[in-house]
C-alpha positions in Angstrom: 0.1 0.0 -0.2 3.0 2.6 0.4 3.8 2.0 -2.8 0.8 2.5 -4.7 0.7 5.8 -1.8 4.3 7.1 -3.0 3.8 6.2 -6.8 0.2 8.4 -6.1 1.9 11.3 -4.7 4.5 11.6 -7.6 1.8 11.7 -10.2 -0.7 14.3 -8.2 2.5 16.7 -7.3 3.6 16.4 -11.1 -0.4 17.0 -12.1 0.2 19.9 -9.8 3.7 21.6 -11.6 1.3 21.2 -15.1 -1.3 23.7 -13.9 1.1 25.7 -12.3 2.7 26.1 -15.4 -1.0 26.7 -17.0 -1.6 29.5 -14.7 1.7 31.0 -15.2 1.4 31.1 -18.5 -2.7 32.3 -17.8 -0.8 35.4 -16.0 1.5 36.4 -18.6 -1.4 36.5 -21.3 -2.8 38.5 -19.0 -0.3 40.9 -18.2 0.7 41.2 -22.0 -3.1 41.9 -22.8 -2.6 44.8 -20.3 1.0 46.1 -21.8 -0.4 45.9 -25.3 -3.9 47.7 -24.6 -2.3 50.2 -22.5 1.1 51.0 -24.3 0.7 49.6 -27.9 -3.7 50.3 -28.1 -4.0 47.2 -29.5 -5.1 44.3 -27.4 -4.5 40.7 -27.9 -7.0 38.9 -30.0 -8.6 36.3 -28.0 -7.1 36.9 -24.7 -10.1 36.8 -22.6 -10.5 33.2 -23.9 -7.1 32.2 -23.9 -7.8 33.1 -20.3 -10.8 31.6 -19.4 -10.0 28.2 -21.3 -6.5 27.9 -19.2 -7.9 28.6 -15.9 -10.3 25.7 -16.5 -7.6 23.3 -18.2 -5.8 24.4 -14.7 -9.0 24.2 -12.5 -9.8 20.2 -13.9 -6.2 19.9 -12.9 -6.6 20.8 -9.2 -9.3 18.7 -8.7 -7.7 15.4 -8.0 -4.4 17.2 -6.7 -6.6 19.1 -4.3 -8.2 15.9 -2.9 -5.1 13.6 -2.7 -3.2 16.3 -0.8 -6.4 17.0 1.8 -6.7 20.6 0.5 -10.5 21.2 1.4 -11.1 22.6 4.9 -13.2 19.6 6.7 -15.5 19.8 9.5 -14.7 16.7 11.3 -16.2 17.5 14.8 -18.6 14.8 13.6 -16.2 12.1 13.2 -14.4 13.1 15.8 -17.3 11.8 18.1 -17.1 8.5 16.4 -15.1 5.5 17.7 -12.1 4.9 15.7 -13.7 1.6 14.1 -17.2 4.1 13.2 -15.0 6.5 11.6 -13.3 4.3 9.4 -16.6 3.1 8.3 -18.0 6.1 8.0 -14.8 7.6 5.7 -14.8 4.0 3.4 -18.9 4.7 3.1 -17.9 8.7 1.9 -15.2 7.5 -0.3 -18.0 4.9 -2.3 -20.5 7.4 -2.3 -17.9 10.1 -3.8 -16.5 7.6 -6.2 -19.7 6.2 -7.4 -21.0 9.9 -7.6 -18.0 11.1 -9.8 -18.3 7.9 -12.0 -21.6 9.3 -13.3 -20.2 13.0 -13.3 -17.2 11.6 -15.5 -19.6 9.8 -18.1 -21.6 12.7 -18.4 -18.8 15.4 -19.0 -17.5 12.3 -21.7 -20.8 12.4 -23.3 -20.6 16.4 -23.5 -17.7 16.1 -24.9 -18.4 13.8 -27.1 -21.5 15.6 -28.4 -19.4 19.0 -28.6 -17.5 17.1 -31.0 -19.9 15.7 -33.0 -21.8 19.1 -33.4 -18.5 21.2 -33.8 -19.3 23.6 -31.3 -16.5 26.4 -31.8 -15.3 29.3 -29.3 -16.8 33.2 -30.2 -13.3 34.6 -31.1 -10.7 32.2 -32.0 -13.4 29.0 -33.0 -11.0 26.5 -31.1 -13.1 23.2 -31.0 -14.6 23.4 -27.7 -14.9 19.2 -27.5 -11.1 20.0 -26.2 -11.9 21.5 -23.6 -14.7 19.6 -22.5 -13.0 16.6 -22.7 -10.0 18.1 -20.4 -12.7 19.2 -17.8 -14.1 15.1 -18.1 -10.5 14.6 -17.7 -9.8 16.3 -14.6 -12.9 15.0 -13.1 -11.9 11.3 -14.2 -8.7 11.6 -12.1 -10.5 13.3 -9.3 -12.8 9.8 -9.2 -9.5 7.8 -9.3 -8.2 9.9 -6.4 -11.4 8.9 -4.9 -10.9 5.1 -5.5 -7.6 5.2 -4.6 -8.3 7.0 -1.4 -11.3 4.2 -0.7 -8.3 1.8 -1.7 -5.6 2.4 1.2 -8.7 3.2 4.1 -10.4 -0.3 3.5 -7.0 -2.2 3.3 -6.0 -0.2 6.6 -9.1 -0.7 8.3 -9.3 -5.0 7.3 -5.1 -5.3 7.5 -4.8 -2.9 11.0 -7.4 -2.3 13.0 -4.9 -0.2 15.6 -3.6 2.4 13.1 -4.9 5.5 13.7 -4.2 7.3 10.2 -7.4 7.7 7.7 -6.3 9.7 4.9 -9.8 11.6 4.8 
């Protein structure tokens, strides 16, 4: 299990790097547009679309990374009142429900990307194909689903292998 956990850490950290690079490019486009608009009186064509879609790409990559490294603030008062065994069961159940829900959301997003491909939907200014962005959002949610499933497997393995371990990923 430690091997899976270590490998997953490396994968999510590399995804974090890619998302950070996209955000950096986003900032550069934003600043270049401000500079061009102010000093050259010629804004960059489609800069708003670039910023919007690069933000979408970086946010979709951040979903799984945020879940894996527990980036959300969690209200754990209810969980802390439970016994360790009951808390683990509750966390595994919540991971199972979340995984199932995001599997369904992933399916819907892939279906939407395929529909946008079939219709040949494009953006308004640059005429970029919309299915690429819909597919990337679906990819981010699929990564989140994989992350949730991995966390559930790790929690369940710890629960069934060693009931004395006090750590629970969620």
